[in-house]
N, C-alpha and C positions, 0 to 999 in steps of 0.2 A: 074522336078523330080516327083512332085505330079501328074501332068497330065499323065506322062508315066505310073505310077503305076495304075492310074485310068483306062487307056486303057488296061493294061495287066490283070487287075482284080485279084481277090483272087487266082484263079487257077495259074496264072503266078507267084504270090508271093510264093505260096506253092511249086510250081515246083522249083523255085530258092532255097528255103530253103532246099528242098530235095537234090538238086544237090550239093549245097555248103557244106552241112553236110556230104554227101557221100564222097566228095573230102577230107574233113578234116579227116574222119575215114580211108580212103584208105591209107593215109600217116601214121596216128597214129597207127592203128592196124597193118599195114604192117611193120612198123619199129620194133614194139615189137615182131612180129612173126620172123622177121629176126634175131634179137638179141637173143631172148630166144630159139626158136626152131632151127633155123639155126646155131646159135652160139654154141648150145649144142653139135653139131655134128662135129665141127672143132677140129683140133689137134694142140695146146691145145685148150680146150673149151673156148668159149668167143671171137672167132676171127672175129665176124661179127658186132661188135659194143658194146656200153656200155650205161650207163645212160645218158651221154651227147648227144650221137647221137639220143637217144630216145627223149630227151627234144627238140633238134633242129628240128627233123622231125615233132613233134607235132606242134611246133610253125610255121613251114613252111606250114603245113597242114591248120592251121587257116588262115594264110595270103592268101593262094591260094583259099581256100574256100570262103573267104570274097570277093576276086576279082571276083569269079564266080557269086555270088549272090547279091552283093551290089546294083546294079542298079535297080533290080526289087523289092527286099524285104527288103533292108537294111542290109541283111546278119547277122541275129541274130545267127543262127547256134546252139542255146543253149536255152532251155526253161527258164533257170535262167535269161538270158539276156532279153528274151521276157517278162517275168513276171515283171522284174524290170523296163523295159521301159513303160509298161502299168501303173505301180504304180506311176512313177515319171516323165515320159516324154510324156504322152498323147497318147501312142500307144493304139489303140482300144482294149478294153477288149474282144470283141467278136472274135478277131483274135488270142487270146492267145492259146486256145486249138488247133485250126487247125495248127498253126505254130508248136506247140510242137509235134503234130502227124507227120507232114511232116519231122521235124528234126529227130525224132526217127526212122522213116521209112528209111531215108537216111543213118543213122548210121547202121541200121539193114542190109540193102542191102550191104553196104560196108564191113561189117564184114563177110557176107556170101561169098563175093568175096575173101577176105583174107583167110578165112577158106578153101575154095576150092583150091586156088592157093598154099597154104602152107600145103596142106593135107599130102603130103609125109613126109615133115620135121616134122610136128606135130606128125604123127603116129610113126615115128622112135624115136623121142626124148621122147615121152610120150605116149606109146601104149594104156594106159588106159584112156587117156584124163582126167587127174586129175588136182588137184590144181597146179601141177608143171608148166603147160602151160595155165591154166585158165586166168592168168594175161595178156595173149596176147589180150584178148577180153574185160575183165572187171577188175575193180580194187578190191583190197583186203587190209585189214588193214596190215600195215607194208609190203606191196607188197607181202604178203603171207609168210613172214619170221616169224616163231614161236619164234625165238630167241629174237625178239623185242616185248615186251609185250604190244602191242597196240591192243585194242579190239574195238568193234563197237562204243562205246561212245567216245573213244579217236579219232577215225577216223571221227566221226560225227562232233566233235569240229573242227578238221582239215579242213573238207570240208566247214564249215561255214566261217572260217577265209580265206581260199584260194579263195573262190568265192567272198567274200567281197572285197578282194584286186582286183580281176579281174574286178568287176563291177565299183568300184570306179575309176579305171584307164580307163576303157572304156568310162565312162561318161566324164572324164577329157579330153581324147584324141579327142572325137567326139563333144565336146561342142563348137559351133561356137562363143560363147561369151567369151570363154577362148582363148588359143593360140593353135588351132588345127594344126597338121602337114599339110604342103602344098604339092603341086605336087602329089596328090593322094597317099601319103605315109601312110595314116592312117592304112590301113590293115597290112602293114609291121610292123608298131610300135606295133599294137595289137598282132601280131605274136610274137614279142620280149617280150611282157608282159607274154605270155604263156610260152615262153622259160624260162624266169626269175622265174616264179612260179614253173615250173618243177624242176629247179635247186635248189630252196630255200625251196620249200614246198612239195617235192615229197616223203619224207620218210614215213610219218604216214599213208597215204591212197592213194598214187599214183596219186594225183592231178586230179581226174576226173573233178571237177568243172563244170560239165555239165551233167544233168540227161539223155539227149538223147545219149550222147557219151558213157554212161555206160550201160543204160538199153537196147538199141538196140542191141549192140554186145553181151550182156549177154544173151538175148533171142536167138540170132542166135547161140551162142555156145551151149546153152541148147538143142536146136532143132537138133544139129548136133553131139551129143555124149557126151557133158559135163554135166553129170547128177547132179553134185554138184554145178552147176553154181550159184545157189541162195544163197549158204552158203559160209562162210569163212573157213580158215584153222583150226579153232576151232570147226567147225560144227554149228556155230551160223547163224541164218538167217540174211543176210547182205545186200541184194540187195537194201533195202530201204535207206541205209545211203547215197550213192551217188545220190539219188534223192531228199530227203528232205533236206539234208545238203546244197547243192548248191542253192536250191530255197530260203531257209532262208538267206543264206549268200549273195546272189545277192541283195535281198531287203535291207539287212543291209549295204552293200557297196554303193549301189546307194543312200540310205538315208543319209549316212555319207557325200557323195560328195555334195549332195544338201544342207545339213546343214552347212558343214564346208567351202564350196567354192561357190557353185552355187548361193546361195542367196545373196552373196556379189558382184557378177559380175555386170557390167553395163548392163542395158537393151538395147535391139536392137531398140532404138528410133532414129528418124531423128536427125542429127547433129543440134545443136542450131545455130541461126543466127550468121553469121560471121565466121563459121567454114567451110562452103561449098563455094567453089569459085562461084562467080556470073557468069551467062551465058553471053557469049560475043555477043549473037544475039541482 
C-alpha cells in the first residue's frame, strides 16, 4: 500500500480525495434535492422521501466514496478526518491543507452538478432560491426550522459532539490492533456510522460533521443564486459553525479513542517464543 501511494504521488492522492468526496456529495446533496425540492411538488407533498431516506443515502454516499478513494489516499473525504489523523495517527501535516482543498473542491463540483440537474425543481419549489431550499446544499441550525430555537452556538455544540462520535468510531473501525471489519467491509461499516449519526444527531444542525461537505456546496449555492447562503434563518452569519465545530470535534473524538482504548491495545510486536509454529524445513 505504501509503495502504491509513493508511485501515485500526492497528485494521485488528491485526485482520489476529490473523486471520493464528489461521489459522497452527489448522493448526499442529490437525495436532499429530491426530498426537499422534488417532494414539495408531489401531491400530497413529501412523496419523494423523508428523513430516513436522506440518512441512508448520505451513508451510502460515504461507503461508495470510500471505495472510490481508499486505495490511493485512504479516503478521508473530510478535513476533520484528515486533521485528526495528522494529530493522532502520523498522517503528514504537510498534506493536511492539500487534502482539505481537494475534498472541498470535490464537494463544490458535486453540488454544482446537483444544482444544475435539479434546477427546474428548485426553481419551481422555491423561485427566490431562499432558505426554503438552501438546506439542499448546506446545513442550518434546526434544519432551518424557526420553531426549534437552536441558534449558532447550540449547533456548534452539536457539531462538536457529532464529529467526535464519528472520529472515535472511525479510529476504532480502522485500528488494525483492535478488531477491524474483515473482507473489505470497513467502508460499509463507516457508512452505517454516518446513517446512525444522521438518525440520532440530525435535529440540531443537520449533521454536517464535515467542513468540506458543507462549505463546498454552500459556496456553489451562493454562486448560483442563493444570496443568503452564508447566513441562517435568523440572519446570523452561520457558515463557520460546520467548519470549526467538526474540526474541533474530530480532534476530541480521536483523542478520546486514543486515551480510552488505543493506549491499552497490544502493540504490533512479534509473537513471543513458543507462540509461532516452528519451520518444518
